[in-house]
Structure formats: C-alpha cells, structure tokens
C-alpha positions in Angstrom: 70.3 98.2 103.2 70.9 101.9 103.7 69.7 104.0 100.7 73.1 105.6 100.3 74.7 102.1 100.1 72.1 101.0 97.6 72.7 104.0 95.3 76.5 103.5 95.4 76.3 99.8 94.8 73.9 100.2 91.8 75.9 103.2 90.4 72.9 105.5 90.7 74.9 108.7 91.3 71.9 110.9 90.4 70.1 109.6 93.5 72.8 110.8 95.9 72.0 114.5 96.1 68.4 113.7 97.2 69.8 111.7 100.2 71.8 114.7 101.4 70.6 117.6 103.6 71.1 121.0 102.0 73.6 121.9 104.8 75.4 118.5 104.8 79.0 118.6 106.2 81.6 116.3 104.7 84.7 115.4 106.7 87.4 114.1 104.5 90.1 111.6 105.4 92.7 113.7 103.6 91.6 117.4 104.1 91.6 119.2 107.4 88.8 121.7 106.6 85.3 120.3 106.2 83.2 120.7 103.0 79.7 122.1 103.5 76.6 122.0 101.3 74.8 119.6 99.0 76.4 120.7 95.7 80.0 120.4 96.9 79.5 117.1 98.7 77.7 115.7 95.6 80.8 116.6 93.6 83.0 114.9 96.1 80.9 111.7 95.9 80.9 111.8 92.1 84.7 112.2 92.1 85.4 109.4 94.5 83.5 107.0 92.4 86.0 107.6 89.7 89.0 107.2 92.0 88.0 103.9 93.8 88.1 100.7 91.8 86.8 97.3 93.1 84.8 99.2 95.6 82.5 97.1 97.9 80.8 97.6 101.2 81.6 94.7 103.5 79.6 95.6 106.6 76.8 97.9 107.7 76.2 99.0 111.3 73.2 101.1 112.2 72.1 102.7 115.5 69.2 105.1 115.2 70.3 108.1 113.1 73.9 106.9 112.9 75.2 104.5 110.3 78.7 103.0 109.6 79.3 101.5 106.1 82.6 99.6 106.1 84.2 99.3 102.7 87.2 98.0 100.8 88.5 99.4 97.5 91.6 100.1 95.4 93.2 103.4 94.6 95.7 102.6 91.8 97.8 99.7 93.1 96.9 100.4 96.8 94.2 98.5 98.7 92.3 100.7 101.2 89.9 99.8 104.0 87.6 102.5 105.2 84.3 103.5 106.7 81.6 106.0 105.8 80.1 107.4 109.0 76.7 108.9 108.2 74.4 110.9 110.5 70.8 111.8 109.7 68.9 114.9 110.6 65.3 114.9 111.8 63.9 114.5 108.3 66.1 111.5 107.5 68.6 113.2 105.3 72.4 112.8 105.7 73.6 115.9 107.5 77.1 114.7 108.4 79.3 112.4 106.3 82.7 111.4 107.7 85.1 109.1 105.9 88.1 107.3 107.4 90.6 105.2 105.4 93.7 103.2 106.0 96.6 102.6 105.5 98.4 105.9 105.2 99.8 104.9 101.8 96.3 104.4 100.6 95.1 107.7 102.0 98.0 109.5 100.2 97.1 107.8 96.9 93.4 108.8 97.5 94.4 112.4 98.2 96.4 112.7 95.0 93.8 111.1 92.8 90.9 113.1 94.4 92.8 116.4 93.7 92.3 115.7 90.0 88.9 114.2 90.0 87.3 116.6 92.4 88.1 119.6 90.2 86.8 117.8 87.1 83.5 116.9 88.9 83.0 120.5 90.1 83.4 121.7 86.6 81.0 119.2 85.2 78.4 120.2 87.9 78.9 123.9 87.2 80.5 124.7 90.5 83.6 126.5 89.2 
C-alpha cells in the first residue's frame, strides 16, 4: 500500500506533509492554475478530507515513480469517482499530485465546498 494511501485511510493527516517534496505541485480538478509548495498542498489535503465523505480507495496502480490511486467518495449528495495521480522525485517524495474527478456535477460540488474549507485550512495552518 502506498504511504499516502495509508495515511489517508488511517486519518493520519499529520503524516502527509512529510510525504511531500518541498516544491510539490498540486494540479486541481477544479482550478486552472497549479498550487505549489508543501504548505499550501498540505492545506489543500487537509481541506479535502473535510469535504469528502464516505471516501475510499478502490484501486492502486504503480509503475516505478508513478502511482494512481482510484477512489470513490461523496460530496454532499453527489457521488464522485476520481483518481490521485502521484509522481515521486529521486528521494521518494511526492513532487507532483494531480487529481481528476467525475462527473461534472460532482466536480462542481467539490469546487464549491473546497472554496470554504481551503480558506479555513489555510487559516488554521497560519498561511493567511
């Protein structure tokens, strides 16, 4: 099991920053511009754990430094299917994190809910 998956499934959010490269890039399913850096990506991950309910990984695919973690979850009354695409640098830390979700109605619900929770997570982490 991938260490990121293990941390998410056990609710160990404090372990997540140590899995990320300092210059990690997060590619959001609902925002055009990427988010760069361990602090902001950690805030995103903390926020999304508040948005998704009934979250579960259903498949893990690995090929060298690339990993795909397929998941299902709910955002409000919408079921979403998605995938976390992780790439690791030479030291084994996640240096790129790309998320895809479907359907569009679920992505819209995710976008709206994340707008609130991301700001709250940034405040809690002292990023604003």
